[in-house]
N, C-alpha and C positions, 0 to 999 in steps of 0.2 A: 610354112603352110603351103600345101600343094594345090588346093583348089578342087573344084568339083569335076568328077569324071563320070561319063555315062555308064561306065562299067560298075562304078560304085552303086548306082541306082539299081542295076540289074541284080547285084548281090543283095542289096537291101530288100528288093522285091521277093527274091527266093527265101530269104530269112523270114520275112513277114508271112509269106504263104505257108511255110512250114509251121510257124507259130500258131497261125489260125487253124490249120489242120489238126495240130496236136491238141489245141484247146477244145476242139469239137469232138474229139475221140475220147471214149471213156471205157471203163471196165466195171464189171459187176462182181462183187464178192457177196455170196449169199450163204447163209447157214440157217438151219432150222433148229429151234430149241423147244423143248417141252415147256409148259408153264412153270413147272418146278425148277427146271434148269435155268430159266430166265430169272426167276425169283432169287435163286442161289447166286446167279451172276451179279445181280444188282446188290445183294447183301455183301458179296465179296468186294464189289466196287467201293461200297461205303467203308468196309473194313480197311481196304487199301488207303482210302482217303484219311482214315484215322491213324495210319502208320503201320498196319500189319505187313510185315515183310513176306509172309506166306501168301497173303492175298495179292500183293504186288507181283510176286513170282508167277502166280496163276494168271494175272493180267498179261504178263509177257508171253506166256504160253499161248493164250488166246490171240494176242496180237501177232505172234509169229505165224499162226494159221492164216491170218488175213494177208500178211506180207508175202507168204509163200504162194498164195493164190494169185496175187497180183504179179509176182515174178513169173509164174507160169504163163500168164496171159501176155506179159511183155515179151517173153521169149518166143511165144507163138506168133507174135506180130513181126518179129525180126526174120 
């Protein structure tokens, strides 16, 4: 075991600062639905919970929209 080095503390401080910065930063994914579309989405959710493969496929389509929006925001940050 090598013991404590002040350089280790500086590294830990940088890592901690980055972690705090990342936890305070966020992204917004927003989409607008008509009332009918919202009702259909809820019904589809329930159908998927009951085992409908078609509904689950639609869930993944909707989820991909969310992930793509987040990916765009992450890329814009870099």
